[in-house]
Structures are given as structure tokens and as C-alpha cells.
C-alpha positions in Angstrom: -111.9 -45.1 49.8 -111.2 -41.4 50.3 -114.4 -39.3 50.4 -114.0 -35.6 49.4 -116.7 -33.0 49.7 -116.6 -29.9 47.4 -118.8 -27.0 48.7 -119.1 -23.9 46.5 -122.1 -22.0 45.3 -120.9 -21.9 41.7 -121.5 -25.1 39.7 -118.8 -24.3 37.2 -116.1 -24.0 39.8 -117.3 -27.2 41.8 -117.3 -29.2 38.5 -113.9 -27.9 37.5 -112.3 -28.6 41.0 -113.8 -32.0 41.1 -112.5 -32.8 37.6 -108.9 -31.9 38.3 -109.0 -33.8 41.6 -110.6 -36.9 40.0 -107.8 -37.1 37.5 -105.3 -37.1 40.4 -107.3 -39.2 42.8 -109.2 -41.6 40.5 -110.2 -43.9 43.4 -111.7 -41.1 45.5 -115.4 -40.4 45.9 -116.6 -36.9 45.4 -119.7 -35.1 46.8 -120.7 -31.6 45.6 -122.9 -29.2 47.6 -124.0 -25.7 46.7 -125.0 -24.1 50.1 -124.3 -24.2 53.8 -127.2 -26.4 54.7 -126.1 -29.0 52.2 -122.6 -28.8 53.6 -123.7 -29.4 57.1 -126.1 -32.3 56.2 -123.3 -34.0 54.3 -120.9 -33.6 57.3 -123.4 -35.2 59.7 -124.0 -38.3 57.5 -123.0 -41.7 58.9 -120.4 -42.2 56.0 -117.4 -40.1 57.1 -116.0 -37.4 54.8 -112.3 -37.4 54.9 -111.8 -33.9 53.4 -114.1 -31.0 53.0 -113.1 -28.2 50.6 -115.3 -25.2 51.7 -115.8 -21.9 49.8 -115.7 -19.1 52.4 -118.5 -17.4 50.5 -120.8 -20.2 51.9 -119.9 -19.3 55.5 -121.0 -15.7 55.3 -119.3 -13.4 57.8 -118.7 -16.2 60.3 -114.9 -15.9 59.9 -112.5 -18.8 60.8 -114.5 -19.6 63.9 -117.0 -21.5 61.6 -114.6 -24.4 61.9 -116.1 -25.2 65.3 -119.5 -25.7 63.7 -117.9 -28.0 61.2 -116.1 -30.0 63.9 -119.3 -30.4 65.9 -120.8 -32.0 62.7 -117.8 -34.1 62.0 -114.6 -34.3 64.1 -112.7 -36.6 61.8 -112.9 -34.5 58.6 -110.1 -32.4 57.6 -111.1 -28.9 56.4 -109.6 -26.6 53.7 -110.9 -23.1 53.1 -111.3 -21.9 49.5 -111.4 -18.2 48.6 -110.5 -15.9 45.7 -109.0 -13.4 48.2 -106.6 -13.7 51.1 -103.4 -12.4 52.6 -100.9 -14.3 54.6 -102.2 -13.1 57.9 -105.7 -13.9 56.7 -104.7 -17.5 56.0 -102.9 -17.8 59.3 -106.0 -16.8 61.2 -107.9 -19.8 59.6 -105.1 -22.2 60.2 -104.6 -21.1 63.8 -108.4 -21.5 64.4 -108.3 -25.1 63.1 -108.5 -25.3 59.3 -106.0 -27.7 57.8 -105.3 -25.6 54.8 -106.2 -22.8 52.5 -106.7 -22.9 48.7 -106.8 -19.7 46.5 -109.0 -19.8 43.5 -106.1 -18.1 41.7 -103.8 -21.2 42.2 -102.8 -23.4 39.3 -104.4 -26.8 39.0 -101.2 -28.7 40.0 -100.8 -26.5 43.1 -104.4 -27.3 44.2 -103.8 -31.0 43.6 -100.6 -30.7 45.7 -102.5 -29.0 48.5 -105.1 -31.7 48.6 -102.4 -34.4 48.8 -100.7 -32.5 51.6 -103.9 -32.2 53.7 -104.8 -35.8 53.1 -101.3 -36.8 54.3 -101.8 -34.8 57.5 -99.8 -31.7 56.5 -100.9 -28.1 56.3 -101.5 -26.6 52.8 -100.9 -22.9 52.3 -100.7 -21.1 48.8 -97.0 -20.5 48.5 -97.7 -17.3 46.7 -99.2 -15.8 49.8 -96.2 -16.6 52.0 -93.3 -14.2 52.5 -91.0 -16.7 50.7 -93.4 -17.3 47.9 -93.0 -16.4 44.2 -95.9 -14.8 42.5 -96.5 -12.1 40.0 -95.7 -9.8 42.9 -92.3 -11.5 43.2 -90.4 -8.3 43.9 -92.7 -7.3 46.7 -92.6 -10.9 48.1 -88.7 -10.9 48.1 -88.8 -7.5 50.0 -91.3 -8.9 52.5 -89.1 -11.9 53.0 -86.0 -9.8 53.6 -87.9 -7.7 56.2 -89.1 -10.8 58.0 -85.9 -12.6 58.0 -83.7 -9.6 58.8 -80.6 -8.4 57.1 -78.3 -10.2 59.8 -80.2 -13.5 59.7 -79.7 -15.8 56.7 -82.3 -18.6 56.6 -80.2 -20.5 54.1 -77.3 -20.8 56.5 -79.0 -23.6 58.5 -77.1 -26.6 59.7 -78.1 -30.1 58.7 -79.8 -30.6 62.1 -81.7 -27.3 61.9 -83.0 -28.4 58.4 -84.2 -31.7 60.0 -86.0 -29.7 62.7 -87.4 -27.3 60.1 -89.0 -30.2 58.2 -90.6 -31.6 61.3 -91.8 -28.1 62.4 -93.4 -27.7 59.0 -95.5 -30.8 59.7 -96.7 -29.2 62.9 -94.9 -31.6 65.3 -94.4 -30.5 68.9 -91.0 -30.2 70.6 -91.5 -33.6 72.2 -92.4 -35.2 68.9 -89.4 -33.6 67.1 -87.2 -34.9 69.9 -88.5 -38.4 69.5 -88.3 -38.3 65.7 -84.6 -37.1 65.8 -83.6 -39.1 68.9 -82.5 -36.0 70.7 -83.4 -34.6 74.1 -86.6 -32.5 74.3 -84.7 -29.4 75.7 -82.4 -29.7 72.7 -85.3 -29.8 70.3 -86.7 -26.7 72.1 -83.4 -24.8 71.6 -83.4 -25.7 67.8 -87.1 -24.6 67.4 -86.6 -21.4 69.3 -83.5 -20.6 67.1 -85.5 -21.3 64.0 -88.4 -19.1 65.1 -86.0 -16.3 65.7 -84.5 -16.8 62.3 -87.9 -16.8 60.6 -88.9 -13.8 62.8 -92.4 -15.4 63.5 -94.8 -14.8 66.3 -96.0 -18.3 67.1 -95.6 -22.0 66.0 -98.5 -21.8 63.6 -96.8 -19.1 61.6 -93.5 -20.9 61.9 -95.0 -24.1 60.5 -96.4 -22.2 57.5 -93.2 -20.4 56.7 -91.1 -23.5 57.3 -93.0 -25.4 54.7 -92.4 -22.8 52.1 -88.8 -22.3 53.1 -88.2 -26.1 52.7 -89.2 -25.8 49.0 -86.7 -23.1 48.5 -83.9 -25.1 50.2 -84.8 -28.1 48.0 -84.5 -25.9 44.9 -81.2 -24.4 46.0 -79.8 -27.8 46.9 -80.6 -29.1 43.4 -78.5 -26.4 41.8 
């Protein structure tokens, strides 16, 4: 049975989050805590917690480095940060430090459920509205950001079938060796494909590439359906 911890100081939000997740995961067991001490005690219990959804307001000014305290308490738990604020770079810092995802309190219920499913399945979960390819109420600004990141001479939708295969595996955080094994190609070939995709996405590192790749895959799927 999947065990999910919901840590937030506001009882109303905890209850609401648990309610929508229980509807999607009826067999899961849920624990609610309202403060940092309760969070740490729960993580150190003998019964393992599979997923911890942690409000950043509980962690004070610790920043993304707080993940190391969590991992010392429970190395097998997957951790998702929850916040009402955040930018793409802000989210990247948390993911790069070791969090498995980020949930915005402004997200729709179905998006939160999708994020939890992604993390439980071993994937990263990033609010698509915060990524350069995301569509939000600030859609025009997001499109402009996307165009700046991709570059006027680099069309991310002109990918070959093989590049799309690599993109999907990159989105799941696989290494070059793992991508090569999954696609039955040589590791140097996988490295070439990954390097080309990183140039196309105009990213600084693999963490940022994985986040952007995941959102771009959604766009490619939508486009292919029309």
C-alpha cells in the first residue's frame, strides 16, 4: 500500500489535498502533519513513507538544501515541494538539489493528481505553467519566453523520430548510458543526440533539459493529435 504524507500548516489545504488524492488513489494511506517536527517524526517511523508532499512554509528559510535533512530521516521517500509562489528557476533549484517535483497551490486538481502519479512512477513533476513551454494566464509572455529560449533558428518541433525517442527518455531523467541501452544504440550516439537536444532547448544542464523535455513532449503529443 502506498503511504503518502501531506505536510502543511493549514488544515483546510491539507484536507482538500488529501480529499482529491484519495479520490484518485483510493488504496493509498494518508498521513497529515501540521509542523516541521511532526514531519520529521513521521519520516523516521519504521513504516516507510513512499511520498511526502511538503509545504515550503514549514521549512522556513532553509531553501532546497532542506532535502538533505529529509533524506537523512528517510532515504526511500520521494519528496515534492508545495508552494503558492515560484518561478521556473526557483523550481529548478529544488529539483537540482534532490526534490522529485514541485506543486503549485495555484494548480488545478487534475494537474496535482497527475503530478503525484508522475512522482510515484519515478518521474519528475513540474507545474507546466511555470515552464517556458507552459500555457497559463500569462500565455503570451510564456510564448515569448519559449521563443527566446529555443531561438529563432532552432525549431523544437522539427525533431526526428529518434530525437523524440531520446527526448522522452531524457524527460525521465535517464543517463546517456541508460538511453543507449533503452534504444539499443551506442552510448556515444546517445550522447550526440542528447547534446543536440540540449542545444535545441538552449538549456544549461541535464536537470533543466529534463524539465523542459517533459513539457515539450506534451506539446508534441498535442500537435501529433491534430
